[in-house]
C-alpha positions as CSV (number, residue, x, y, z in Angstrom):
1,G,-13.4,-14.2,-41.1
2,L,-12.8,-10.8,-39.5
3,A,-16.4,-9.8,-38.9
4,T,-16.9,-11.3,-35.5
5,P,-13.4,-11.5,-34.0
6,M,-12.7,-7.8,-34.7
7,S,-15.9,-6.7,-33.0
8,I,-15.2,-8.9,-30.0
9,M,-11.6,-7.8,-29.7
10,V,-12.4,-4.0,-29.9
11,G,-15.5,-4.5,-27.7
12,T,-13.6,-6.2,-24.9
13,G,-10.9,-3.6,-25.1
14,R,-13.5,-0.8,-24.8
15,G,-15.1,-2.7,-21.9
16,A,-11.7,-2.9,-20.1
17,Q,-11.4,0.9,-20.3
18,A,-14.8,1.2,-18.7
19,G,-14.1,-1.3,-15.9
20,V,-15.9,-4.2,-17.5
21,L,-13.7,-7.3,-18.0
22,V,-15.2,-9.9,-20.4
23,K,-14.0,-13.5,-20.0
24,N,-15.5,-14.8,-23.2
25,A,-17.7,-13.7,-26.2
26,E,-20.6,-15.9,-24.9
27,A,-20.9,-13.6,-21.9
28,L,-21.4,-10.6,-24.1
29,Q,-23.9,-12.4,-26.3
30,G,-25.8,-13.7,-23.3
31,L,-25.9,-10.3,-21.6
32,E,-27.5,-8.7,-24.6
33,K,-30.4,-11.2,-24.4
34,V,-30.9,-10.9,-20.6
35,D,-34.3,-9.8,-19.4
36,T,-33.9,-10.5,-15.6
37,L,-31.2,-9.3,-13.3
38,V,-30.8,-11.1,-10.0
39,I,-28.6,-9.2,-7.6
40,D,-27.1,-9.9,-4.2
41,K,-27.5,-7.4,-1.3
42,T,-24.3,-7.4,0.7
43,G,-21.3,-6.1,-1.1
44,T,-23.3,-5.5,-4.3
45,L,-26.3,-3.2,-3.5
46,T,-24.5,-2.3,-0.2
47,E,-20.8,-1.4,0.4
48,G,-20.1,-4.7,2.1
49,K,-18.4,-2.8,5.0
50,P,-20.6,-2.5,8.1
51,K,-20.4,0.7,10.0
52,L,-21.5,1.7,13.5
53,I,-24.3,4.2,13.0
54,A,-25.7,4.6,16.6
55,V,-24.8,4.1,20.2
56,Q,-27.7,4.3,22.6
57,T,-27.4,4.0,26.4
58,I,-29.7,3.5,29.4
59,G,-29.7,5.6,32.5
60,S,-26.4,7.0,33.6
61,V,-24.2,4.9,31.3
62,V,-21.9,7.1,29.2
63,E,-21.9,6.4,25.4
64,N,-18.1,6.3,25.0
65,D,-17.8,4.0,28.1
66,L,-20.3,1.6,26.6
67,L,-18.5,1.6,23.2
68,A,-15.1,1.2,24.7
69,L,-16.2,-1.9,26.8
70,A,-18.0,-3.4,23.8
71,A,-15.1,-2.8,21.5
72,A,-12.7,-4.4,23.9
73,V,-14.8,-7.6,23.9
74,E,-15.6,-7.6,20.2
75,G,-11.9,-7.2,19.5
76,Q,-11.6,-10.9,20.3
77,S,-14.3,-11.8,17.8
78,E,-14.0,-12.4,14.0
79,H,-17.6,-11.4,13.2
80,P,-17.9,-8.6,10.6
81,L,-20.2,-6.5,12.9
82,A,-17.6,-6.9,15.6
83,H,-15.0,-5.3,13.4
84,A,-17.3,-2.3,12.8
85,I,-17.5,-1.7,16.5
86,V,-13.8,-1.9,17.0
87,V,-13.1,0.5,14.2
88,A,-15.7,3.0,15.6
89,A,-13.9,2.9,19.0
90,K,-10.5,3.5,17.3
91,D,-12.0,6.4,15.3
92,R,-13.0,8.0,18.6
93,E,-9.5,7.2,20.0
94,L,-11.0,5.3,23.0
95,Q,-8.8,3.4,25.4
96,L,-9.7,-0.3,25.4
97,G,-9.3,-2.3,28.6
98,T,-7.8,-5.7,29.2
99,V,-10.0,-8.6,28.3
100,S,-10.2,-11.9,30.1
101,D,-12.5,-14.9,30.1
102,F,-13.7,-14.3,26.6
103,A,-16.4,-16.7,25.4
104,S,-18.6,-17.0,22.3
105,Q,-22.1,-18.4,22.4
106,T,-23.2,-19.5,18.9
107,G,-26.4,-17.8,17.9
108,L,-26.4,-15.6,21.0
109,G,-23.4,-13.4,21.3
110,V,-20.1,-13.0,23.2
111,S,-19.1,-12.3,26.8
112,A,-15.9,-11.4,28.6
113,K,-14.5,-9.4,31.5
114,V,-12.9,-6.1,30.7
115,D,-10.7,-4.8,33.5
116,G,-12.6,-7.2,35.8
117,R,-16.1,-6.0,34.8
118,P,-18.4,-8.5,33.2
119,V,-19.6,-7.5,29.7
120,V,-22.2,-9.4,27.7
121,I,-22.9,-8.6,24.1
122,G,-25.6,-10.2,21.9
123,N,-29.2,-10.6,21.0
124,A,-32.4,-10.4,23.2
125,E,-32.2,-14.1,24.1
126,Q,-28.7,-13.6,25.3
127,M,-29.8,-10.8,27.6
128,R,-32.7,-12.8,29.0
129,R,-30.4,-15.7,29.8
130,I,-28.3,-13.5,32.1
131,G,-31.4,-11.8,33.6
132,A,-31.0,-8.5,31.8
133,D,-34.5,-7.7,30.5
134,P,-34.2,-6.2,27.0
135,K,-37.8,-4.8,26.9
136,A,-36.6,-1.3,27.7
137,L,-34.9,-1.1,24.3
138,D,-37.4,-3.1,22.2
139,A,-39.0,0.0,20.5
140,D,-35.6,1.5,19.7
141,A,-34.2,-1.8,18.5
142,D,-37.2,-2.4,16.2
143,R,-36.9,1.1,14.8
144,R,-33.2,0.5,14.0
145,R,-34.0,-2.8,12.4
146,G,-36.6,-1.2,10.3
147,E,-33.9,1.2,9.0
148,G,-31.8,-1.9,7.9
149,A,-29.4,-1.9,10.8
150,G,-28.3,-4.9,12.9
151,V,-28.9,-4.4,16.6
152,I,-26.5,-5.6,19.3
153,L,-27.5,-5.3,22.9
154,V,-24.9,-4.7,25.7
155,A,-25.1,-5.6,29.3
156,I,-22.5,-4.4,31.9
157,D,-22.2,-5.8,35.4
158,G,-25.3,-7.9,34.7
159,A,-27.6,-5.0,33.8
160,L,-28.8,-3.9,30.4
161,A,-26.7,-0.9,29.4
162,G,-27.6,0.0,25.8
163,L,-27.5,-1.0,22.2
164,L,-25.2,-0.6,19.2
165,A,-26.7,-0.3,15.7
166,V,-24.5,-1.4,12.9
167,A,-25.5,-1.1,9.2
168,D,-24.0,-1.8,5.8
169,P,-24.6,1.4,3.9
170,V,-26.3,1.2,0.5
171,R,-24.0,2.2,-2.3
172,A,-24.3,5.8,-3.3
173,N,-25.3,5.1,-6.9
174,A,-27.4,2.0,-6.3
175,G,-30.8,3.7,-6.8
176,E,-29.6,5.5,-10.0
177,A,-28.2,2.3,-11.4
178,I,-31.3,0.2,-10.7
179,A,-33.4,2.9,-12.4
180,A,-31.2,2.8,-15.5
181,L,-31.4,-1.0,-15.6
182,R,-35.2,-0.8,-15.4
183,Q,-35.2,1.7,-18.3
184,Q,-33.3,-0.9,-20.3
185,G,-36.2,-3.2,-19.8
186,L,-34.7,-5.5,-17.1
187,R,-36.6,-7.0,-14.2
188,V,-34.5,-6.6,-11.1
189,I,-34.7,-9.1,-8.2
190,M,-32.7,-9.0,-4.9
191,L,-31.7,-12.2,-3.2
192,T,-30.0,-12.2,0.2
193,G,-29.2,-14.4,3.1
194,D,-30.0,-11.6,5.4
195,N,-33.3,-11.3,7.3
196,Q,-36.5,-10.0,5.7
197,T,-36.5,-6.8,7.7
198,N,-33.1,-5.7,6.7
199,A,-33.7,-6.8,3.1
200,D,-36.9,-4.7,2.9
201,A,-35.1,-1.7,4.3
202,V,-32.4,-1.9,1.7
203,G,-35.1,-2.5,-1.0
204,R,-36.8,0.7,0.1
205,A,-33.6,2.7,0.1
206,V,-32.7,1.5,-3.4
207,G,-36.1,1.6,-4.9
208,G,-37.2,0.1,-8.2
209,L,-36.8,-3.6,-7.2
210,D,-39.4,-6.0,-8.6
211,D,-38.9,-8.5,-5.9
212,V,-37.0,-8.9,-2.6
213,R,-36.3,-12.4,-1.2
214,A,-34.5,-12.9,2.1
215,G,-33.2,-15.6,4.4
216,L,-31.7,-17.6,1.5
217,R,-28.8,-20.0,1.5
218,P,-26.4,-20.2,-1.5
219,E,-28.2,-23.2,-2.9
220,D,-31.5,-21.4,-2.6
221,K,-30.2,-18.6,-4.8
222,A,-29.1,-21.1,-7.4
223,R,-32.5,-22.9,-7.2
224,I,-34.4,-19.6,-7.7
225,I,-32.3,-18.8,-10.7
226,G,-33.0,-22.2,-12.1
227,E,-36.7,-21.6,-11.7
228,L,-36.6,-18.3,-13.5
229,K,-34.7,-19.9,-16.4
230,A,-37.2,-22.7,-16.5
231,G,-39.9,-20.1,-16.8
232,G,-38.3,-18.7,-20.0
233,A,-36.3,-15.8,-18.4
234,K,-32.8,-15.0,-19.5
235,V,-31.0,-14.4,-16.2
236,A,-27.9,-12.4,-15.2
237,M,-26.7,-12.7,-11.6
238,A,-24.6,-10.0,-9.9
239,G,-22.7,-10.8,-6.7
240,D,-19.4,-10.6,-4.9
241,G,-19.1,-13.3,-2.3
242,I,-18.2,-16.9,-2.1
243,N,-21.9,-17.5,-1.2
244,D,-22.8,-16.2,-4.6
245,A,-20.6,-18.6,-6.6
246,P,-23.3,-21.2,-7.2
247,A,-25.8,-18.6,-8.3
248,L,-23.3,-16.9,-10.6
249,A,-22.5,-20.3,-12.2
250,A,-26.3,-21.1,-12.6
251,A,-27.2,-17.9,-14.3
252,D,-27.0,-17.4,-18.1
253,V,-24.5,-14.6,-17.4
254,G,-22.5,-14.1,-14.2
255,L,-21.4,-10.6,-13.2
256,A,-18.8,-10.5,-10.4
257,M,-18.0,-7.3,-8.5
258,G,-14.3,-6.8,-8.7
259,T,-14.2,-6.0,-5.0
260,G,-15.5,-9.5,-4.3
261,T,-13.9,-12.9,-3.7
262,D,-11.7,-14.9,-6.1
263,V,-14.3,-17.7,-6.2
264,A,-17.1,-15.3,-7.3
265,I,-14.9,-13.8,-10.0
266,E,-13.9,-17.2,-11.3
267,S,-17.5,-18.3,-11.5
268,A,-18.6,-15.2,-13.5
269,G,-18.3,-14.5,-17.2
270,I,-17.9,-10.7,-16.7
271,T,-16.0,-8.9,-13.9
272,L,-16.9,-5.3,-12.9
273,T,-13.5,-4.0,-11.7
274,R,-14.7,-0.8,-10.1
275,G,-17.2,-2.7,-7.9
276,D,-20.1,-0.2,-8.4
277,L,-23.5,-0.9,-9.8
278,S,-23.3,1.6,-12.7
279,A,-20.8,-0.9,-14.2
280,I,-23.7,-3.3,-14.8
281,V,-25.3,-0.6,-16.9
282,R,-22.1,-0.1,-18.8
283,A,-21.7,-3.8,-19.3
284,R,-25.2,-4.1,-20.8
285,K,-24.6,-1.1,-23.1
286,L,-21.3,-2.7,-24.2
287,A,-23.0,-6.0,-24.9
288,R,-25.7,-4.4,-27.0
289,A,-23.2,-2.2,-28.9
290,T,-20.8,-5.1,-29.6
291,M,-23.5,-7.5,-30.9
292,R,-25.0,-4.7,-33.1
293,N,-21.5,-4.1,-34.5
294,I,-21.1,-7.8,-35.2
295,R,-24.3,-7.9,-37.2
296,Q,-23.2,-4.8,-39.1
297,N,-19.9,-6.4,-40.0
298,L,-21.6,-9.6,-41.1
299,F,-23.9,-7.6,-43.3
300,F,-20.9,-5.8,-44.9
301,S,-19.1,-9.1,-45.4
302,F,-22.1,-10.8,-47.1
303,L,-22.7,-7.7,-49.2
304,F,-19.1,-7.7,-50.6
305,N,-19.0,-11.4,-51.0
306,G,-22.5,-11.6,-52.4
307,I,-21.7,-9.2,-55.1
308,G,-17.9,-9.6,-55.6
309,V,-17.6,-13.4,-55.7
310,P,-20.3,-14.0,-58.5
311,V,-18.9,-11.2,-60.6
312,A,-15.3,-12.5,-60.2
313,A,-16.6,-15.9,-61.2
314,G,-17.9,-14.4,-64.4
315,V,-21.7,-14.5,-63.8
316,L,-22.1,-11.2,-65.7
317,Y,-19.9,-12.2,-68.6
318,P,-22.6,-14.0,-70.7
319,V,-25.0,-11.1,-70.2
320,A,-22.9,-8.0,-70.3
321,G,-19.4,-9.2,-71.1
322,I,-18.1,-8.0,-67.7
323,L,-15.1,-9.8,-66.1
324,L,-13.5,-8.7,-62.8
325,S,-9.7,-8.4,-63.2
326,P,-7.6,-10.0,-60.5
327,M,-6.4,-6.5,-59.4
328,L,-9.9,-5.3,-58.9
329,A,-10.9,-8.5,-57.2
330,G,-8.0,-8.1,-54.7
331,A,-8.9,-4.5,-54.1
332,A,-12.5,-5.5,-53.4
333,M,-11.3,-8.1,-50.9
334,A,-9.1,-5.5,-49.2
335,L,-11.9,-3.0,-49.1
336,S,-14.2,-5.6,-47.5
337,S,-11.7,-6.2,-44.7
338,L,-11.0,-2.5,-44.3
339,T,-14.7,-1.8,-43.9
340,V,-15.1,-4.5,-41.3
341,V,-12.0,-3.2,-39.3
342,L,-13.1,0.4,-39.5
343,N,-16.6,-0.4,-38.4
344,A,-15.3,-2.5,-35.5
345,L,-13.1,0.4,-34.4
346,R,-16.2,2.5,-34.0
347,L,-16.8,0.6,-30.8
348,N,-14.0,2.7,-29.2
349,T,-16.2,5.7,-29.5
350,V,-19.3,4.1,-27.9
351,K,-20.4,6.0,-24.8
352,L,-20.9,3.6,-21.9
């Protein structure tokens, strides 16, 4: 009766030390059998914290002036990219003007007056609508998008003034972790709601991905996982956001980044508290080591019981006149339990 519970108890404790929280034994068992890892981009392969990486101006426009005006307007917005612009302006200790007449145009951008000057921020369509031709920045914008950045155009006083490039940096250890997972025999697929250009850029930066699919809604991710499972794959899903919850629940094993939302964590069988991809490698090593330890414990249990019980029952008495005394039988039982416990404790020494 101790064989499996002891291994699970020690294994989950060892996992907690390594930043891998296991909700149930089924998650460990499932992770050992997984052959396909589906992974979200934002917040999983990337840091999930967009940063301003470039400010580009046209003509006589001063870079800090452009950033200060844009940050003043974006300070009224709740968009994640807007926050990155505001943070960048604060880091440069720029003075932000007074904002009035703020307006948000869904799918286009935002506009406002800053100290009386009209400022419009958004995409190329937004620029065309106000008569600010974005062609002068097309080549630079395409280059930034190819690097995986989001491009925001800025017009001041009705004229195109420059662009802001905001990117979500790839996690420092992402490439190394993906390579380690591939060495473990896993097929790695990235699913994201972002556009294909940004997704491909992240895929190139990380390297080693078997497939990259972009422009997906939460239900699309869950559907793709269902298709993989229907094809015979054992699928683990790693994600951090509320948009990942359906996919985490649909997978054979859900892996939630500890830096993610409560909904994602609740939907997953395993939580990676440190929020880095190397924790997935550790989780898989833990699953393999724990399941191997369970099989060893079961072997020891069957060995002791397979020999001890028949002898205690007197199976050798008619042949060799051997009977097992109650004292020896009790000692054998204790030795069986001790062997199982000591073997399970070996999991504490497993290198993850």
